[in-house]
N, C-alpha and C positions, 0 to 999 in steps of 0.2 A: 258613893259607891259606883263602880263601873257597871253600866247597864248593857248586857248583851242583847236582851230582848226588849224591844219597844214596839208594840203592835198598835199604838195609837196612830190613827190615820194621818199621814202627812203627805200632801200632794203638791207636786210642782210639774205641771204639764209642759215640759220643755224638751222632751226627747225628739230627735230628728228621725222620722219614719220616711223611708225613701222609695217605696215601691208603689205599684199601680193601685188605684182606688177600686174597691169592690162596687158592685151594682146593687142599689136599692137595699142595702143592709143585709143582703143574702149571706155574705161572708161573715158578718157579725153573728147572724143566727148560728152558722156552722161553728164559729169560734166558741160561742157560749155553750153550745151543745157539747163540744169537745172538752171544754173545761169541766163540765158536769160529769161527763163520761169518765174522766181521769181523776175524779174526786178533788178538783181544784177550786171549785166555786159553786156556791148556791146563793141565789139572790135574784134581784129584779133590776132592770136597766130601762131607762126611758129618755127620749130626746124630744124636745119641742122646738118648733120654729114659728115665730110670729104668734106665739100663744097656743098653737095647735100641736098635739102630739104626732110626731111623724115616725117614731119607732118605739116599740115597747116589747119587752120579752122577759119572762121569768123562767128560771131553771132551778132544779133541785126540789127539796122537800120542806114542807112546813113542819112535818113530824116524821123523822126518819124511822123511828121505831114502829109507828103505825102505818108507814108507807103512804102517808097523805102528801100529795104533791102540792107545791106552791103554784099560784097562778098570778096573772097580772094585777089582780085586785088584792092579793095577800098583803097583810099589814105587818110591818117590822118596827121594832124599837129603833129609833133613829139617833139615839145618843145625843151628842152635842149639837146636832142640827137644832135640837130643842132650844138652844141659846138664841138662835135667830128669832124664833117665835117669842121668846121671853123679852128680848130687846125691843121687839115691835110693841109688845104690851106695855113696857116701861115708857117708850116714847109716846104711846097713846095717852098714858096717864099724865105725862108732862103736858101734852097738848090740851088735856082736859083740866089742867090746873090742880091735879091731885098730887103731883110731885114736881120738884124742880131738879135740874141736873146738878145743881150745887147744894142740894139738900145733904146735910151731914148724916152719916150713919148713926151717930149717937142719938139722933131723933127717934130711932127705933131700937137700936141695940147698943146702949152706952157701955156695956161691959167688955166689948171687943176692943182689943188694943188699937190705939190710934183712931178710934171711932169718931173723935172730934175733928179729925183731919181728913177722913175718907168721905168722898162724896158719891152720889149715885153715878156720876160720870166715871169715877175711878173704878167702880164695880163693873160697869158696862164694858170698859176697854182694858180690863185686867191690870189696872195700875194701883190697886189698893195695897198690895204687899201682903195680903192675907194668904196664909199657907193653904194649899189645896188638900182637903182631907183625903182625897183619893191617892195621894202620895204617901200616906201613912203605911208603915210596914204591916200594921194590923188590919188594914181596910178589908181585905178579903176574908177576914175572920168574922166580920159582922155585917157585910154588905147585903146579905139576904134577909136580915132581920129588920122589921119595921121600926122606924125611929120617929119620935115626936119632935116638934120644933125645939123644945127645951133640950132634948138629948143631942140633937144636931148642933145647936148653939154651943153646948159644952164641948163637943168634939172640935168645932171650929176654933173656939177660944183657946183650947189646949194647943192647937197648932201654931198659935202666936203669929208674929209678923216677920216677914222675910226681908223687908226693906221699907224705907220711908215712903209713904203714899206719894204717888206721882213722880217718883225719882226714876222709875223705869217700868217696864211691863213684863209680867210673867203670868202665864195661863194658870187659872185657879178655878176649879169647879165650885169652891166655896162662895165666890163672888155671886154666881147666878143662883145658888140656893138661897142666899140672903136676899137677892132681888125677888125671888119667888115669895118669900115670907113678907117682904115689904109690899108687894102687890096685894097679897091677901089682906094686909092691914088697911091699905088705903081703899080697897074695894069692898072690904068686909065680906068677902066670899072666898071659897076655896080656889086654889090655882086652876084646877081642872075646870071649874065653872067659869072663871075669868077667860080662860082659853076658848071655851065654847062660845061665850057671849060676844067676845070682842074680835075673834078671828074666824073660827071654824064656821059658825052659822052665817055670818054676814057674807062670806065669799063661797059658801057651799062646799065646805070640806066635810065629807061624810065618813071619812076613814081616819080622822085625826083627832086624838084625844089623849088625856093623861093615862098612862099605862095602869093596868091591874094585873092580876095573875094571868099568864098567857093562856089563851083558850083557842086551841087549833080549830075547834068547831065553829068559832066566830071568824074564821079565816085569818087568825093571827099565827105567826110562825115562831117556832122555838129556835134557839141558836146553838151552834155546834163548833167544836174544834176538831181537827183531824189528827189522829194518832194511829194511823194504820187503818182506821175506820172513823166514821163520824161519831164523836162523843158528845153527849148532851151537856151543855153548859148550865150552870146554876143561874138563877134569876136575881138580879139586884132588885131589892124591894123599891118600888117607885117612890115611897115616902122619903127616900134618901136623896136622890138627885133632883126630884121635882123639875123645875124649869131649866136645870143645868143638863138634864139628860134623860128624862122619863117620858117623853112624848112618843106615841105610836103614830105611824103614818105609812104612806106608800108613795112610790114615784109620781103617780097621777095627782095625788093631793099636793105633794110638794111642788109640782109644777104649777098648779093653780095658786098656791101660796106665793110662789116666786113671781108669777105674773101679776098678782094683785099688789104685791109689795113694790115692784119696780114700775108699775103703771100708775102708782099714786092712789090706789083704792083703799089702802090701809093707813097711810101716813101722809102728812103734808110734805111737799118737796124738801123743805128745810130739815125736817126730821130724818128723812131718808139720807140726805147728804151728810147729816151728822153721823149716822150709822156707817156710812161708807168711808168717812174720813179716817185715814190711818195715822197712827202715831207709834213709832217703833214697830211698824208692821201690824199693829192691832187696830181693827175697827171696833165698832160696838155691835157685837153679834154677827159681824161679817169680816171675812178675810178676802184678800185679793189673790187670785190664782192665774198664772200665766199659761198660755198655750199658743204656740206658733206665732208669736209676736202680738197676740191679743191678750186681754185681761178680762177675767170674769170675777164676779163677787159671789161669795157663798160661804159655806161652812162644811166641815167634816164631822163625823161622829163615830164613836166606838163605845160599846158597852157590852159586857159579857162576851158572847161570840158574834155580836152584831157589828157591822161597820157600814158607813154610809158617807155620801157626799152629794151636795148639790152646788151648782155654780151657774150663774146667769151672765151671759155676755151681752151687755146692753147694746152695743153698736150693731151686732148681728141679730139680736133678739133670739138667741139660742139658749135654751136651758138644758142642762144635763143633770140627771139624777141616777145614782146607784144606791140600792139598799141591799145589804148582804146579811145572811144568817149563818154563813160558814165560808171561810176562805183559807185555802191551802196554797195560795199564790199571792204575789204582790198585786193588789187590786189597782194600783196606779197604772199598771200596764193595760188593764181592761179599759180604764178611763181614757188612756191615750189612743187606743184603737177606736173606741166609739166616737170620741171627739174628732179624730181624723176623718172618719166617715161623715160626720155631721158637717164639717167645714170643707169637705172636698179636698183634704190634704192627702197626697199619696202616702200609702203605708203598706207594710207587710205584716201578715198575721204571725204572731210569735209561734215558734215551734213548741209543741207540748211533747216532751220526751219522758220516757220511763226507763229505769234501769233496775233489773231484778237481782237482788242479793239473797242467797239462801240463808234462812234464819241461823243455821249453825255457823255460817261464816261471819256473822255479826259478832260472835263471842270474842273474836280476836281483838275487837276494838274496845271492849269493856274495861273500865278502870277509872281511877282518879288521876287527873292531869293538873300539874301546877306550872306556873310561869314566873320568870324573873322580870317580865315586862309588865304584868298586870297583877294587882293584889287580890286575885280570886283563884279559885280552883274550879275545874270543869269535871263533873262526874258523868261518865257515859254508862248507861244501863240499857237493857233490852226489855221491852214489853211485847211479848208475842213475837211478831215479825217486824217490829218497829224499833229502831235505835232511838234512844232518848238522851238528851243532853240537859244538864242542869248546872248553872253557875252558882257560886256561893251566894246564899240569901235570895235566890230568885226562883221562879217557877220553872219546872222542866218543860222542854219543848221537843217535838218530834223532828228527827232528821230523815230526809228523803235522799236515797241514793241517786246520783246523777251519772256517775261512772265509777270505775274501780277505785276504791279507797277515798272517794269524794262524795260528801253529803252536803245537803243544804237545808236551811229553814228559810224558805223564800220570803215568807211574810215579813221577816225582820232583816232580810238581806244578809243572812249569815251563811258562810260556806266553811266547812271543816274538812281539811285534807289529812288523812291518817298516813303515817309512815311507820309501818310495823317493824321494819328493819331497825329503825332508830328509836322505836318505842316512844314516839311523840305524835303530836298533831299540830296543825297550823290552823289557827282561827283567822278567818278573813271577814272583816266587817268594816263598812264605812271607809274603805280605802286603806285600812291598816292590816298588817300581817303580824300575828303574835304566835310565838312558838310555846307550846305546853308539853312538858315531858311527863310520861307516865310514872307515877310513884311506885 
């Protein structure tokens, strides 16, 4: 199926920003404040150099409905950054002799297809071939319901195998859920307890733990999507992703974790090198991100309305972290701006523009559009003052007016240009232009 909307965080810090550098992050403050003012971003950003935080700022609300603002200590669900923590726990278990990288999956879960060929190593670097349960069409119908290990195993088994183990790499949340269960078996403790005993407590992480129901009075933040206003997102039950995406943290704690990991306080040097080693662009709990001719190691995350990223540039000893609970913009641009300031690279703050369309004028765009170029239809509807688009078999998403007859969904890089005279629209995404005619 053609996917118009793909909001999973994908970052490549390689844009060329060519204007003068701001002073002491003052322009970054203004930029983040402006993003919040225009309902573009809610979240927290931090930068550390040589292990010390040199910039930190939070904008937006932990609870929009109650008017509770987030602060620099607020805690976010960090999605797949959890995988880096889990990979560290696995490597610690290997160092302690509780696991081997070539241990076969059938030692623990013999009923999974190819379990006799899949190793711990294959799970770590996404080479198992096991289907990711989050790609199931039905996933969003049950992701808020608590699941037992037995129930999750049945779901994973039903997803079957996509390719022969170690023949290629493909991202799968199922891999890290299985690793979470394996850790529980070898330590004979819950994943949350293992996380606390082996990472959080030894390095002093006070705001990092396995998620529970979000509690804004414990300085945890809720997540939102923007559809003309901030709309509360549902909460994935933590029992489902576990070490694949259920950890709560904040930028300050992630920086402490990053420092400890890359300074050898959590793993032996050989174990860290193993995590950093890429095969088909996949490491073990780590990816490699380029910026201005340099490379950092880290991970991105996305769950419900949350998105996040951390990356550590070893040669410069710079760590960058962003956690967000609501984004109506491409957060990669935010990362580019903050990293440019951190590295002293000249840049220009992006212009934040708004274009007002009267609600009654939106009605001219409504309808169902089909194309001879793509096997999908796009339905355009209106919710209040917001134009909504929905492709066949996919979730609806809001369109923001940028100029006359032109709308965008910036998060996914989608632009839609309407031509009322021709009764059609042009979909622009990923460098492609596709014409859809109104039925």
